[in-house]
FIPARO-11607 format. One line per 10 residues: number of its first residue (from 0); for each residue x, y, z of C-alpha. Coordinates in steps of 0.2 Angstrom, whole numbers, plus 5000, padded with zeros to 4 digits. Last residue first. Layout:
<marvos>
NUM	X,Y,Z  ...
</marvos>
This chain:
<marvos>
350	4931,4930,4997  4946,4928,4986  4955,4911,4989  4968,4905,5001  4961,4915,5016  4973,4921,5029  4964,4925,5046  4963,4937,5060  4947,4936,5070  4932,4948,5068
340	4922,4953,5083  4926,4972,5083  4932,4978,5066  4951,4980,5064  4958,4988,5049  4977,4989,5047  4990,5000,5055  5000,4998,5070  5011,4987,5080  5029,4989,5075
330	5030,5007,5080  5015,5011,5091  5004,5023,5082  4988,5014,5086  4972,5010,5077  4980,5015,5061  4965,5025,5054  4959,5036,5069  4976,5032,5077  4985,5042,5064
320	4979,5058,5074  4992,5054,5087  5007,5059,5076  5018,5045,5068  5035,5039,5073  5046,5033,5058  5048,5014,5055  5061,5004,5065  5050,4989,5066  5038,4988,5052
310	5019,4986,5052  5015,4977,5037  5000,4976,5025  5001,4961,5013  4993,4958,4996  4991,4943,4984  4988,4947,4966  4976,4940,4953  4971,4945,4936  4957,4934,4930
300	4960,4917,4921  4951,4906,4932  4936,4917,4931  4936,4915,4912  4937,4931,4902  4956,4935,4900  4954,4950,4911  4954,4968,4905  4962,4982,4916  4960,4999,4924
290	4977,5005,4930  4984,5001,4948  4991,5015,4958  5004,5018,4972  5008,5032,4983  5026,5034,4991  5032,5043,5007  5022,5037,5021  5016,5022,5012  5033,5013,5010
280	5030,5002,4995  5033,4984,4991  5031,4976,4974  5033,4957,4971  5035,4948,4954  5030,4930,4953  5019,4932,4938  5023,4948,4929  5021,4965,4937  5019,4979,4924
270	5028,4995,4926  5024,5013,4929  5034,5028,4935  5027,5044,4942  5033,5063,4944  5037,5069,4926  5023,5058,4920  5010,5069,4928  4997,5058,4936  5002,5062,4954
260	5003,5080,4949  4985,5080,4943  4979,5071,4959  4987,5084,4970  4979,5098,4959  4962,5090,4960  4963,5087,4978  4968,5106,4981  4955,5112,4969  4941,5101,4978
250	4947,5108,4995  4946,5126,4988  4929,5124,4982  4923,5117,4998  4919,5098,5001  4902,5095,5007  4900,5092,5025  4900,5075,5034  4887,5073,5048  4877,5059,5038
240	4888,5051,5025  4887,5055,5007  4900,5069,5010  4913,5055,5012  4914,5050,4994  4927,5062,4989  4938,5058,5003  4935,5040,4999  4940,5041,4981  4956,5051,4985
230	4963,5039,4999  4978,5048,5005  4990,5047,5020  5006,5057,5018  5021,5059,5030  5033,5073,5033  5046,5068,5046  5056,5079,5059  5046,5074,5074  5029,5075,5066
220	5023,5084,5050  5007,5077,5043  5001,5078,5025  4984,5072,5018  4975,5078,5034  4965,5065,5044  4947,5063,5049  4938,5046,5051  4922,5040,5043  4908,5027,5047
210	4910,5031,5065  4907,5018,5078  4924,5021,5087  4927,5002,5087  4929,5002,5068  4916,5003,5054  4921,4995,5038  4906,5002,5028  4917,5012,5015  4927,5020,5029
200	4924,5037,5020  4937,5050,5024  4934,5067,5032  4948,5080,5029  4960,5087,5043  4970,5102,5038  4988,5100,5030  4980,5096,5013  4971,5113,5013  4987,5123,5016
190	4994,5114,5000  4980,5124,4990  4986,5141,4996  5004,5135,4994  5002,5133,4975  5018,5133,4965  5032,5131,4978  5024,5121,4992  5014,5112,4979  5030,5106,4970
180	5038,5101,4987  5022,5091,4992  5022,5082,4976  5040,5077,4978  5036,5070,4995  5020,5061,4989  5033,5051,4978  5024,5042,4964  5022,5023,4960  5012,5015,4946
170	5006,4997,4943  5000,4991,4926  4983,4984,4926  4981,4985,4907  4977,4971,4895  4976,4952,4898  4979,4955,4916  4994,4948,4926  4993,4931,4936  5000,4927,4953
160	5008,4945,4956  5014,4948,4973  5010,4964,4982  5017,4972,4997  5011,4987,5008  5023,4995,5020  5019,5007,5035  5000,5003,5036  4984,5010,5030  4986,5010,5011
150	4991,5025,5001  4984,5032,4985  4987,5036,4967  4972,5031,4956  4963,5014,4959  4958,5011,4941  4943,5000,4940  4944,4981,4938  4935,4979,4955  4939,4972,4972
140	4954,4983,4974  4942,4998,4973  4933,4995,4990  4915,4991,4990  4903,4997,5004  4897,5012,4994  4891,5001,4980  4895,5012,4964  4912,5006,4968  4908,4991,4957
130	4909,4972,4960  4912,4957,4949  4925,4951,4961  4940,4958,4951  4956,4953,4959  4967,4959,4974  4968,4945,4986  4973,4949,5004  4983,4940,5017  4980,4947,5035
120	4961,4946,5032  4952,4952,5047  4935,4952,5038  4933,4971,5040  4948,4973,5029  4967,4973,5027  4972,4966,5044  4990,4968,5048  5006,4958,5045  5021,4961,5056
110	5037,4966,5048  5051,4962,5035  5055,4944,5039  5036,4941,5042  5033,4947,5024  5045,4935,5017  5035,4921,5025  5018,4929,5019  5024,4929,5001  5032,4912,5001
100	5018,4903,5010  5005,4912,5000  5013,4907,4983  5014,4889,4989  4996,4889,4995  4990,4896,4979  4997,4882,4969  4989,4885,4951  4988,4904,4954  5007,4906,4950
90	5023,4906,4958  5038,4910,4947  5051,4920,4958  5065,4931,4950  5059,4949,4953  5058,4961,4967  5051,4979,4963  5055,4990,4978  5048,5006,4984  5052,5020,4996
80	5065,5029,4985  5078,5028,5000  5075,5029,5019  5061,5018,5024  5060,5006,5008  5079,5005,5006  5081,5001,5025  5068,4987,5023  5077,4980,5008  5093,4981,5017
70	5086,4972,5032  5080,4958,5019  5098,4955,5014  5105,4946,5029  5089,4935,5030  5093,4931,5012  5109,4921,5017  5100,4911,5030  5081,4910,5030  5069,4900,5041
60	5050,4902,5037  5042,4895,5053  5054,4905,5064  5045,4921,5057  5029,4915,5063  5015,4907,5053  4997,4907,5060  4990,4916,5045  4996,4903,5033  4986,4890,5043
50	4997,4875,5045  4992,4859,5036  5009,4853,5031  5016,4851,5013  5016,4869,5008  5022,4875,5025  5036,4862,5025  5042,4867,5008  5041,4886,5010  5058,4888,5018
40	5066,4877,5004  5057,4887,4990  5064,4903,4998  5082,4896,4999  5081,4890,4981  5075,4907,4975  5090,4915,4984  5102,4902,4976  5096,4906,4959  5098,4925,4962
30	5084,4937,4966  5083,4952,4955  5081,4968,4965  5074,4983,4957  5073,5000,4967  5092,5001,4965  5091,5002,4946  5097,5020,4943  5094,5034,4931  5075,5029,4929
20	5073,5033,4947  5079,5051,4946  5070,5055,4930  5054,5050,4937  5056,5062,4952  5061,5058,4969  5057,5066,4986  5061,5050,4996  5079,5053,4992  5080,5068,5004
10	5077,5087,5003  5059,5088,5009  5055,5106,5009  5052,5112,5027  5035,5111,5035  5024,5125,5031  5023,5141,5042  5035,5151,5031  5023,5149,5016  5009,5158,5025
0	4993,5149,5031
</marvos>
């Protein structure tokens, strides 16, 4: 593929470098005292009642002043740097129902929660379950291992920290658009491989098509937008599956270069989420990472985050091949992992 056949250079705020985001603070929002009180008041009836968190609707979490601000959060995610670090709340693991009600309620004002795994969890728990990715059915968020820069299978992913790690576990974000621009200039032969479909391991979460893998390019150009979908560990583990060929030398080189640029401190920014902090990322333009970490020892003291996957109204159109992972490309009703026979639910403890 020649350079002229590539999608255009991404000349937009989404193609940021570390220096760009360090020069401003628009990606960090500190909630005011009044906004925190408004959130607490909206969560009160949910905390005190017996309603299943996963059955909540937007009307169950009424907001007034903050409801006027959240559309600006979403616009910033979709059209600016593509990530938001929101501070000011203080929920911890001692009242998981309160934290879940707040996080899920805010998520409902941003979009529609999607299933995050084969169990139908619309509220996820990111913590060490004593597992290892040496097990081909384990996903990295269930371990203490480094995740590496990746995207989730939804428009916007959210995390709320209940308890940080004793050591490590910092979050990182990087612009996949900036990496695209760099590879387009410096190594177009390798970039060409990332515009071709690659096999991706479903890690045992087989959807209705019955296949243990799907095929998807890392970069896709559609209706004027460049989007990225990237799961490095699962691309590299896919050849274990029957019918999936080994990665070629040039594919490995393309993936290695992509990962090296994501890890380059010129491109990424890292920070620690403290208890109550939230991080939202626009998966189509930003990848996120979680460094390896050490817990406090006792099971009750482990690092613990809640997670949301959201389909967002007003998000960009996606090409049809995203159906292999997103199930649908209908804006506002796409993304997530749906395995036949599993109902949607919101567990209040890691399972």
